[in-house]
C-alpha positions as CSV (number, residue, x, y, z in Angstrom):
1,M,-11.0,-10.9,-24.0
2,A,-13.4,-7.8,-22.7
3,K,-15.0,-5.7,-25.6
4,I,-14.2,-2.6,-25.5
5,K,-17.1,-0.1,-26.0
6,S,-15.6,3.3,-24.9
7,L,-12.7,5.4,-24.6
8,A,-12.8,4.2,-20.6
9,D,-12.7,1.1,-21.4
10,L,-9.7,1.2,-23.1
11,Q,-7.9,3.8,-20.7
12,K,-9.1,1.0,-18.0
13,M,-7.6,-1.7,-20.0
14,K,-4.0,0.3,-20.4
15,A,-4.1,1.0,-16.9
16,D,-4.2,-2.5,-15.7
17,V,-1.6,-3.7,-18.3
18,Q,1.0,-0.5,-17.3
19,N,0.4,-1.8,-13.7
20,K,1.0,-5.6,-14.2
21,V,4.2,-4.7,-16.4
22,D,5.4,-2.3,-13.8
23,L,5.0,-4.8,-10.8
24,R,7.2,-7.2,-13.3
25,E,10.0,-4.8,-13.8
26,K,10.1,-3.8,-10.0
27,G,9.8,-7.3,-9.3
28,D,13.4,-8.0,-9.3
29,A,14.4,-4.9,-7.1
30,V,11.8,-4.7,-4.5
31,D,13.7,-4.2,-1.6
32,K,15.1,-1.2,-2.9
33,L,11.8,0.7,-3.3
34,V,9.2,1.8,-1.0
35,Q,6.6,-1.1,-0.5
36,V,2.9,-0.7,0.4
37,K,0.5,-3.7,1.1
38,V,-3.1,-2.6,1.6
39,S,-5.3,-4.9,3.5
40,M,-8.0,-6.2,1.1
41,A,-9.7,-8.3,3.2
42,T,-13.8,-7.8,3.5
43,C,-13.4,-5.8,6.3
44,G,-11.2,-3.9,4.3
45,I,-12.6,-3.5,1.3
46,A,-16.0,-2.6,3.3
47,S,-14.0,0.3,5.3
48,G,-12.4,1.9,2.2
49,A,-9.5,0.2,1.3
50,K,-10.2,-0.2,-2.4
51,Q,-10.2,3.9,-2.5
52,I,-7.1,4.4,-0.1
53,M,-4.9,1.8,-2.3
54,E,-5.6,3.5,-6.0
55,F,-5.0,7.2,-3.5
56,F,-1.3,5.6,-2.9
57,M,-0.8,4.2,-6.2
58,D,-1.9,7.8,-7.7
59,E,-0.1,10.1,-5.8
60,L,3.2,8.1,-5.4
61,D,3.6,8.0,-9.2
62,K,2.6,11.9,-9.1
63,R,5.4,12.5,-6.7
64,N,7.9,10.5,-8.2
65,I,8.4,8.3,-5.3
66,G,9.3,4.5,-6.3
67,A,7.1,2.4,-4.6
68,V,5.4,-1.0,-5.1
69,V,1.8,-1.1,-4.0
70,T,0.1,-4.0,-3.4
71,Q,-2.8,-5.7,-2.2
72,T,-2.9,-8.1,1.0
73,G,-5.5,-10.6,2.7
74,C,-6.2,-9.8,6.5
75,M,-4.0,-8.6,8.8
76,G,-5.9,-9.0,11.7
77,Y,-6.1,-5.7,12.3
78,C,-9.9,-5.8,11.7
79,Y,-11.0,-3.3,14.2
80,A,-8.8,-0.5,12.7
81,E,-9.6,-1.1,8.9
82,P,-8.2,0.3,6.5
83,T,-4.7,-0.7,7.8
84,I,-1.8,-0.7,5.3
85,E,1.9,-2.2,6.1
86,V,4.3,0.2,4.7
87,T,8.4,-0.4,4.2
88,L,11.0,1.7,3.6
89,P,14.2,0.1,1.8
90,G,16.4,-1.1,4.6
91,Q,13.8,-1.2,7.2
92,E,11.4,-3.1,9.3
93,P,7.4,-2.7,8.2
94,V,5.5,-0.3,10.3
95,V,1.4,-0.9,10.0
96,Y,-1.2,1.9,10.2
97,G,-4.2,1.6,11.2
98,Y,-7.6,3.8,10.4
99,V,-6.1,5.0,7.1
100,D,-7.9,7.4,5.3
101,Q,-7.3,9.7,2.7
102,S,-6.0,12.6,5.1
103,K,-3.6,10.0,7.0
104,A,-2.5,8.4,3.8
105,D,-1.2,11.9,2.4
106,D,0.6,12.2,5.8
107,I,2.3,8.8,5.7
108,I,3.7,9.6,1.9
109,E,4.6,13.2,3.0
110,K,5.8,12.6,6.6
111,Y,7.1,8.7,6.7
112,I,7.5,7.7,3.3
113,K,9.7,11.1,2.3
114,N,11.3,12.4,5.5
115,G,10.8,9.1,7.4
116,E,9.0,10.9,10.2
117,L,6.6,8.4,12.1
118,V,2.8,9.1,11.4
119,D,0.1,8.5,14.0
120,G,-2.1,5.4,13.8
121,I,0.8,2.5,13.9
122,I,-0.3,-0.7,15.6
123,P,1.7,-1.6,17.6
124,Q,3.5,-5.4,17.4
125,N,1.6,-7.9,20.1
126,Y,4.2,-10.3,19.9
127,E,7.5,-11.8,20.0
128,T,9.5,-14.2,17.8
129,I,11.6,-17.2,19.5
130,D,14.7,-15.6,18.2
131,D,13.6,-11.9,20.2
132,K,14.1,-14.3,23.5
133,K,17.5,-15.3,23.0
């Protein structure tokens, strides 16, 4: 266990534990919550994905929006990092690219709260076998 040398260390440890507890508690009802997945591969991290993930975690909590924010690996959209995938309950996921703090705020206010799409959607460029039937 890491040594606690300051109040900041203690607060960080508390936040980490709280995040783990929240994720466990929400894990059983994840399809009833907004899900935000942040691509945190090397290219995403280099483009600012860590700050975007922290922004979503803080803002969704401040705005009392029931959500689970998680990190994922490469989504294959390196050219558009930071990228996020947002899944509203009962809907198909939507992937947004070039997400900065301003766009993240728009996504929360317009898409997550009101279901209104925001510019920056990365189009689906494949079909599954089931789609061809």
